[in-house]
Structure formats: C-alpha cells, structure tokens
N, CA and C atoms as an extended XYZ file, in Angstrom:
360
Properties=species:S:1:pos:R:3:atomname:S:1:resname:S:1:resid:I:1 pbc="F F F"
N       138.444      116.525      107.875 N   MET     1
C       137.692      115.538      107.379 CA  MET     1
C       138.497      114.354      107.229 C   MET     1
N       138.390      113.201      107.956 N   ASP     2
C       139.278      111.994      107.616 CA  ASP     2
C       139.225      111.581      105.962 C   ASP     2
N       140.162      111.151      105.788 N   THR     3
C       140.383      110.683      104.177 CA  THR     3
C       139.618      109.322      104.295 C   THR     3
N       138.582      109.103      103.157 N   PRO     4
C       137.944      107.767      103.301 CA  PRO     4
C       138.629      106.777      102.724 C   PRO     4
N       138.703      105.291      103.093 N   THR     5
C       139.389      104.404      102.452 CA  THR     5
C       138.922      104.151      101.292 C   THR     5
N       139.731      103.711      100.355 N   PRO     6
C       139.343      103.691       98.812 CA  PRO     6
C       138.696      102.195       98.764 C   PRO     6
N       137.261      102.472       97.886 N   LEU     7
C       136.328      101.701       97.577 CA  LEU     7
C       137.030      100.213       97.090 C   LEU     7
N       136.686       99.099       97.242 N   THR     8
C       137.481       97.956       96.759 CA  THR     8
C       136.488       97.554       95.687 C   THR     8
N       136.659       96.551       94.977 N   HIS     9
C       135.875       96.054       93.736 CA  HIS     9
C       134.541       95.203       94.537 C   HIS     9
N       134.812       94.729       95.827 N   GLU    10
C       133.879       94.044       96.473 CA  GLU    10
C       132.958       95.252       96.974 C   GLU    10
N       133.329       96.219       97.768 N   ASP    11
C       132.409       97.433       98.069 CA  ASP    11
C       131.639       97.793       97.126 C   ASP    11
N       132.090       97.898       95.847 N   LEU    12
C       131.346       98.396       94.652 CA  LEU    12
C       130.045       97.530       94.507 C   LEU    12
N       130.671       96.360       94.465 N   ALA    13
C       129.969       95.270       93.886 CA  ALA    13
C       128.452       95.127       94.963 C   ALA    13
N       128.810       95.379       96.090 N   ASP    14
C       127.836       95.317       97.303 CA  ASP    14
C       127.046       96.454       97.206 C   ASP    14
N       127.528       97.743       96.989 N   ILE    15
C       126.528       98.968       96.883 CA  ILE    15
C       125.479       98.710       95.351 C   ILE    15
N       126.420       98.327       94.382 N   GLU    16
C       125.584       97.836       93.141 CA  GLU    16
C       124.219       96.861       93.452 C   GLU    16
N       124.713       95.913       94.256 N   GLU    17
C       123.597       94.616       94.506 CA  GLU    17
C       122.719       95.523       95.230 C   GLU    17
N       122.746       96.341       96.157 N   ARG    18
C       121.791       96.986       97.008 CA  ARG    18
C       120.958       97.763       96.151 C   ARG    18
N       121.711       98.545       95.159 N   THR    19
C       121.118       99.365       94.267 CA  THR    19
C       120.076       98.525       93.371 C   THR    19
N       120.457       97.536       92.846 N   GLN    20
C       119.682       96.699       91.877 CA  GLN    20
C       118.668       95.845       92.605 C   GLN    20
N       118.767       95.761       93.762 N   ALA    21
C       117.442       95.266       94.670 CA  ALA    21
C       116.659       96.195       95.015 C   ALA    21
N       116.905       97.585       95.079 N   ALA    22
C       115.684       98.611       95.394 CA  ALA    22
C       114.575       98.400       93.824 C   ALA    22
N       113.727       99.057       94.653 N   THR    23
C       112.485       99.479       93.597 CA  THR    23
C       113.047      100.119       92.426 C   THR    23
N       112.973       99.561       91.193 N   PRO    24
C       113.256      100.453       89.809 CA  PRO    24
C       112.795      101.926       89.731 C   PRO    24
N       113.653      102.741       89.162 N   GLY    25
C       113.546      103.968       88.985 CA  GLY    25
C       112.922      104.196       87.807 C   GLY    25
N       112.648      105.556       87.451 N   PRO    26
C       113.063      106.687       88.358 CA  PRO    26
C       112.188      107.008       89.399 C   PRO    26
N       112.802      107.711       90.423 N   TRP    27
C       111.975      107.981       91.479 CA  TRP    27
C       111.395      109.449       91.432 C   TRP    27
N       110.460      110.184       92.162 N   HIS    28
C       110.256      111.404       92.115 CA  HIS    28
C       109.909      111.974       93.401 C   HIS    28
N       110.055      113.371       93.762 N   VAL    29
C       109.412      113.717       94.784 CA  VAL    29
C       107.897      113.872       94.516 C   VAL    29
N       107.047      113.838       95.585 N   ARG    30
C       105.466      113.976       95.480 CA  ARG    30
C       105.133      114.637       96.780 C   ARG    30
N       104.311      115.926       96.708 N   GLN    31
C       103.563      116.468       97.544 CA  GLN    31
C       102.319      116.129       97.521 C   GLN    31
N       101.946      115.370       98.614 N   LEU    32
C       100.364      114.771       98.804 CA  LEU    32
C        99.953      115.201      100.170 C   LEU    32
N        98.404      115.062      100.123 N   ASP    33
C        97.719      115.414      101.380 CA  ASP    33
C        96.354      114.690      101.676 C   ASP    33
N        96.435      114.426      102.942 N   ASP    34
C        95.153      113.940      103.375 CA  ASP    34
C        94.994      113.871      104.880 C   ASP    34
N        93.813      113.576      105.384 N   ASP    35
C        93.583      113.643      106.678 CA  ASP    35
C        94.464      112.804      107.644 C   ASP    35
N        95.111      111.784      106.936 N   TYR    36
C        95.932      111.152      107.911 CA  TYR    36
C        97.208      111.314      107.452 C   TYR    36
N        98.027      111.750      106.632 N   ALA    37
C        99.234      112.245      106.322 CA  ALA    37
C        99.495      113.538      106.561 C   ALA    37
N        98.603      114.515      106.137 N   MET    38
C        98.502      115.896      106.262 CA  MET    38
C        99.893      116.507      105.687 C   MET    38
N       100.137      116.826      104.507 N   SER    39
C       101.390      117.307      103.807 CA  SER    39
C       102.559      116.458      103.892 C   SER    39
N       102.164      115.276      103.415 N   LEU    40
C       102.892      114.190      103.029 CA  LEU    40
C       104.199      114.488      102.135 C   LEU    40
N       105.026      114.452      102.475 N   VAL    41
C       106.370      114.573      101.376 CA  VAL    41
C       106.970      113.077      101.323 C   VAL    41
N       106.993      112.627       99.977 N   ALA    42
C       106.975      111.301       99.699 CA  ALA    42
C       107.979      111.095       98.278 C   ALA    42
N       108.423      110.033       98.471 N   ILE    43
C       109.343      109.678       97.114 CA  ILE    43
C       108.625      108.591       96.461 C   ILE    43
N       108.344      108.778       95.083 N   SER    44
C       107.478      107.992       94.400 CA  SER    44
C       107.840      107.576       93.263 C   SER    44
N       107.329      106.585       92.521 N   THR    45
C       107.582      105.937       91.125 CA  THR    45
C       106.893      106.665       90.117 C   THR    45
N       106.084      107.452       90.476 N   THR    46
C       105.394      108.482       89.468 CA  THR    46
C       106.009      109.770       89.843 C   THR    46
N       105.596      110.835       88.948 N   PRO    47
C       106.057      112.133       89.004 CA  PRO    47
C       104.817      112.957       89.890 C   PRO    47
N       105.172      114.090       90.483 N   ASP    48
C       104.189      114.956       91.003 CA  ASP    48
C       103.203      115.595       90.214 C   ASP    48
N       101.940      115.774       90.582 N   THR    49
C       101.107      116.000       89.559 CA  THR    49
C       100.847      117.617       89.808 C   THR    49
N       101.347      117.947       91.180 N   GLY    50
C       100.904      119.513       91.403 CA  GLY    50
C        99.826      119.860       91.854 C   GLY    50
N        99.021      118.643       92.158 N   ARG    51
C        97.435      118.842       92.864 CA  ARG    51
C        97.591      118.256       93.956 C   ARG    51
N        98.620      118.011       94.804 N   GLY    52
C        98.393      117.381       96.091 CA  GLY    52
C        97.664      116.765       96.543 C   GLY    52
N        97.430      115.305       95.782 N   GLU    53
C        96.359      114.453       96.080 CA  GLU    53
C        96.019      114.090       97.387 C   GLU    53
N        94.920      113.622       97.664 N   ARG    54
C        94.620      113.137       99.065 CA  ARG    54
C        94.227      111.746       99.017 C   ARG    54
N        94.645      110.870       99.835 N   TRP    55
C        94.251      109.308       99.827 CA  TRP    55
C        92.616      109.284       99.663 C   TRP    55
N        92.104      108.356       99.202 N   PRO    56
C        92.803      107.340       98.134 CA  PRO    56
C        92.842      107.814       96.659 C   PRO    56
N        92.963      109.098       96.519 N   ASP    57
C        93.469      109.568       94.793 CA  ASP    57
C        94.693      109.380       94.505 C   ASP    57
N        95.511      108.764       95.335 N   PHE    58
C        97.175      108.377       94.666 CA  PHE    58
C        97.371      106.974       95.480 C   PHE    58
N        97.945      106.233       94.557 N   ASP    59
C        98.287      104.808       94.820 CA  ASP    59
C        99.207      104.646       95.762 C   ASP    59
N        98.959      104.037       97.012 N   HIS    60
C        99.983      103.933       97.918 CA  HIS    60
C       101.239      103.231       97.302 C   HIS    60
N       101.090      102.355       96.547 N   GLN    61
C       101.995      101.247       96.025 CA  GLN    61
C       102.905      102.000       95.109 C   GLN    61
N       102.479      103.401       95.016 N   GLN    62
C       103.680      104.000       94.079 CA  GLN    62
C       104.918      104.649       95.049 C   GLN    62
N       104.352      104.802       96.231 N   ILE    63
C       105.240      105.458       97.409 CA  ILE    63
C       106.456      104.668       97.705 C   ILE    63
N       107.701      105.003       97.615 N   VAL    64
C       108.916      104.436       98.018 CA  VAL    64
C       109.222      104.627       99.524 C   VAL    64
N       109.144      105.808       99.857 N   ALA    65
C       109.603      106.569      100.991 CA  ALA    65
C       109.182      107.663      101.376 C   ALA    65
N       108.870      108.300      102.610 N   ALA    66
C       108.403      109.462      102.854 CA  ALA    66
C       109.306      110.299      103.964 C   ALA    66
N       109.616      111.621      103.846 N   THR    67
C       110.475      112.213      104.639 CA  THR    67
C       109.519      113.194      105.381 C   THR    67
N       108.361      113.257      105.319 N   LEU    68
C       107.303      114.023      106.149 CA  LEU    68
C       105.950      113.350      106.320 C   LEU    68
N       105.233      113.160      107.530 N   VAL    69
C       104.115      112.578      107.798 CA  VAL    69
C       103.741      113.612      109.054 C   VAL    69
N       102.914      114.672      108.860 N   GLN    70
C       102.454      115.304      109.720 CA  GLN    70
C       101.283      114.922      110.795 C   GLN    70
N       100.499      113.921      110.637 N   GLN    71
C        99.266      113.948      111.374 CA  GLN    71
C        99.106      112.418      111.393 C   GLN    71
N        99.284      111.444      112.293 N   PRO    72
C       100.087      112.112      113.701 CA  PRO    72
C       101.448      112.242      113.217 C   PRO    72
N       102.169      113.252      113.914 N   ARG    73
C       103.675      113.440      113.508 CA  ARG    73
C       104.598      112.282      113.493 C   ARG    73
N       104.521      111.444      112.800 N   TYR    74
C       105.477      110.050      113.033 CA  TYR    74
C       106.590      110.032      111.942 C   TYR    74
N       106.417      110.835      110.904 N   VAL    75
C       107.753      110.995      109.964 CA  VAL    75
C       108.077      112.402      110.069 C   VAL    75
N       109.156      112.618      110.482 N   ASP    76
C       109.519      114.043      110.692 CA  ASP    76
C       111.030      114.059      110.920 C   ASP    76
N       111.545      115.489      110.517 N   VAL    77
C       113.117      115.586      111.052 CA  VAL    77
C       113.328      116.942      111.666 C   VAL    77
N       114.128      116.868      112.525 N   ALA    78
C       114.319      118.277      113.498 CA  ALA    78
C       114.555      119.385      112.865 C   ALA    78
N       115.414      119.444      111.627 N   ASP    79
C       115.986      120.268      110.899 CA  ASP    79
C       115.112      120.923      109.681 C   ASP    79
N       113.831      120.387      109.564 N   ASP    80
C       112.876      120.757      108.612 CA  ASP    80
C       113.551      120.664      107.256 C   ASP    80
N       114.129      119.551      106.781 N   ARG    81
C       114.791      119.394      105.684 CA  ARG    81
C       113.888      118.339      104.762 C   ARG    81
N       112.597      118.439      104.698 N   TRP    82
C       112.047      117.310      104.233 CA  TRP    82
C       111.922      117.370      102.819 C   TRP    82
N       111.728      118.531      102.161 N   ASP    83
C       112.189      118.396      100.595 CA  ASP    83
C       113.357      117.998      100.185 C   ASP    83
N       114.231      118.455      100.906 N   GLU    84
C       115.849      118.353      100.645 CA  GLU    84
C       116.050      116.997      100.689 C   GLU    84
N       115.480      116.233      101.771 N   ASN    85
C       116.182      114.720      102.035 CA  ASN    85
C       115.104      114.080      100.886 C   ASN    85
N       114.130      114.653      100.688 N   ALA    86
C       113.081      113.650       99.664 CA  ALA    86
C       113.894      113.896       98.235 C   ALA    86
N       114.424      115.008       97.752 N   LEU    87
C       114.949      115.167       96.579 CA  LEU    87
C       116.143      114.138       96.787 C   LEU    87
N       117.026      114.513       97.549 N   PHE    88
C       118.370      113.572       97.790 CA  PHE    88
C       117.973      111.848       97.756 C   PHE    88
N       116.908      111.613       98.119 N   ILE    89
C       116.495      110.176       98.065 CA  ILE    89
C       116.184      109.698       96.705 C   ILE    89
N       115.181      110.705       96.200 N   ALA    90
C       114.721      110.403       94.602 CA  ALA    90
C       115.737      110.245       93.758 C   ALA    90
N       116.905      111.142       93.979 N   HIS    91
C       118.162      111.409       92.894 CA  HIS    91
C       119.164      110.091       93.315 C   HIS    91
N       119.005      109.634       94.415 N   ALA    92
C       119.967      108.647       94.760 CA  ALA    92
C       120.105      107.362       93.652 C   ALA    92
N       118.466      107.119       93.564 N   ARG    93
C       118.164      106.053       92.689 CA  ARG    93
C       118.989      106.147       91.258 C   ARG    93
N       119.019      107.312       90.673 N   ASP    94
C       120.031      107.498       89.531 CA  ASP    94
C       121.443      107.856       89.725 C   ASP    94
N       121.630      108.543       90.662 N   ASP    95
C       122.713      109.065       91.026 CA  ASP    95
C       124.036      108.094       91.385 C   ASP    95
N       123.344      106.850       92.192 N   ILE    96
C       124.445      105.887       92.843 CA  ILE    96
C       124.682      105.203       91.746 C   ILE    96
N       124.023      104.458       90.612 N   PRO    97
C       124.606      103.784       89.491 CA  PRO    97
C       125.363      104.564       88.798 C   PRO    97
N       125.259      105.808       88.447 N   ARG    98
C       126.133      106.724       87.719 CA  ARG    98
C       127.436      106.805       88.486 C   ARG    98
N       127.488      107.145       89.701 N   LEU    99
C       128.539      107.051       90.653 CA  LEU    99
C       129.524      105.882       90.632 C   LEU    99
N       128.794      104.816       90.665 N   ILE   100
C       129.474      103.469       90.404 CA  ILE   100
C       129.798      103.321       89.214 C   ILE   100
N       129.353      103.537       88.093 N   ALA   101
C       129.896      103.394       86.708 CA  ALA   101
C       131.327      104.498       86.691 C   ALA   101
N       130.985      105.468       87.194 N   GLU   102
C       132.271      106.415       86.912 CA  GLU   102
C       133.304      105.979       87.839 C   GLU   102
N       133.367      105.295       89.018 N   ILE   103
C       134.429      104.983       89.915 CA  ILE   103
C       134.877      103.846       89.050 C   ILE   103
N       134.265      102.921       88.450 N   ARG   104
C       134.888      101.675       87.719 CA  ARG   104
C       135.439      102.398       86.579 C   ARG   104
N       135.028      103.275       85.963 N   ARG   105
C       135.607      103.663       84.520 CA  ARG   105
C       137.042      104.497       85.046 C   ARG   105
N       137.145      105.166       86.265 N   LEU   106
C       138.300      106.090       86.672 CA  LEU   106
C       139.430      104.860       87.549 C   LEU   106
N       138.808      103.743       87.978 N   GLN   107
C       139.759      102.656       88.445 CA  GLN   107
C       140.184      101.973       86.971 C   GLN   107
N       139.561      101.725       86.201 N   HIS   108
C       139.857      101.198       84.783 CA  HIS   108
C       141.174      102.156       84.340 C   HIS   108
N       140.829      103.316       84.186 N   LEU   109
C       141.961      104.233       83.849 CA  LEU   109
C       143.166      104.350       84.584 C   LEU   109
N       143.225      104.430       86.089 N   LEU   110
C       144.070      104.139       86.550 CA  LEU   110
C       144.823      102.840       86.494 C   LEU   110
N       144.037      101.613       86.374 N   ALA   111
C       144.898      100.343       86.234 CA  ALA   111
C       145.839      100.380       84.912 C   ALA   111
N       145.148      101.011       83.699 N   THR   112
C       145.340      100.962       82.517 CA  THR   112
C       146.785      101.742       82.525 C   THR   112
N       146.920      102.983       82.921 N   LYS   113
C       147.812      103.992       83.283 CA  LYS   113
C       149.052      102.924       84.172 C   LYS   113
N       148.735      102.517       85.286 N   ASP   114
C       149.669      101.403       85.940 CA  ASP   114
C       150.425      100.613       85.067 C   ASP   114
N       149.665      100.125       84.218 N   GLN   115
C       149.988       98.851       83.601 CA  GLN   115
C       151.058       99.342       82.428 C   GLN   115
N       150.846      100.474       81.878 N   LYS   116
C       151.630      101.196       80.832 CA  LYS   116
C       153.071      101.624       81.629 C   LYS   116
N       152.911      102.135       82.861 N   THR   117
C       153.800      102.699       83.528 CA  THR   117
C       154.768      101.267       83.550 C   THR   117
N       154.429      100.158       84.285 N   GLU   118
C       155.120       99.030       84.398 CA  GLU   118
C       155.942       98.622       83.236 C   GLU   118
N       155.184       98.912       81.932 N   GLU   119
C       155.841       98.438       80.762 CA  GLU   119
C       157.244       99.169       80.376 C   GLU   119
N       157.235      100.192       80.997 N   HIS   120
C       158.417      101.429       80.540 CA  HIS   120
C       159.660      101.052       81.421 C   HIS   120
C-alpha cells in the first residue's frame, strides 16, 4: 500500500466544509419496504423502528441515501454489502468530524513538540 500524503490544514478545512454542508446527524440505518423500493436499505435522520415501514408510512424527507432498492433494481452493489455500506455511511456522519478533531489534536501535539525541540 502506498504511503498517503500528509493532510494539510487546507485539506482538513475542505473535508470539514463538506461535512458541515451535509445534512445534520445523527444518521441511522433503516430497513424499509414497499411495492416500489422492496427491501430498501437506507440511511435516515431517524432511527429504524424494526417495523420495515412501507411508503407512505415513512417520511421520504428523512432519507439521506440508499444502498439497496430492489424493485426496480436501480440501487444495488455487486458484492451484496448493502447493510455494511449503509452502516459505513451512517457512521461517517459522526466519524469524520471526530477524525478531523483527532488529526488536528495530533498536529497540534507535533507542532508543540517540534517547537520545544527547537528551543533546546
């Protein structure tokens, strides 16, 4: 695996800007069902109820993204990782801001360490 290039302050600012522009979280994986979507695996702004609601019994405005729509089969992935992809996307809403904060914290620690080294 190639070593990634270090993230610059500008890179982090760009990532943070995209994160802040996205629909606010938290996001949740929802298992929905209806005659049109059939076994819809979606990312939603509201938690899954476990009832597999059928449209119009769920608010379409709560859906951020979908990783599986089976009828017609127009949202799908060849490796059948609909649930895993939905979980990844849903958690990205919280994970990315945490990762940005951690990178900034570590960059600050390195800068402080480098500054102390230069003083000696």
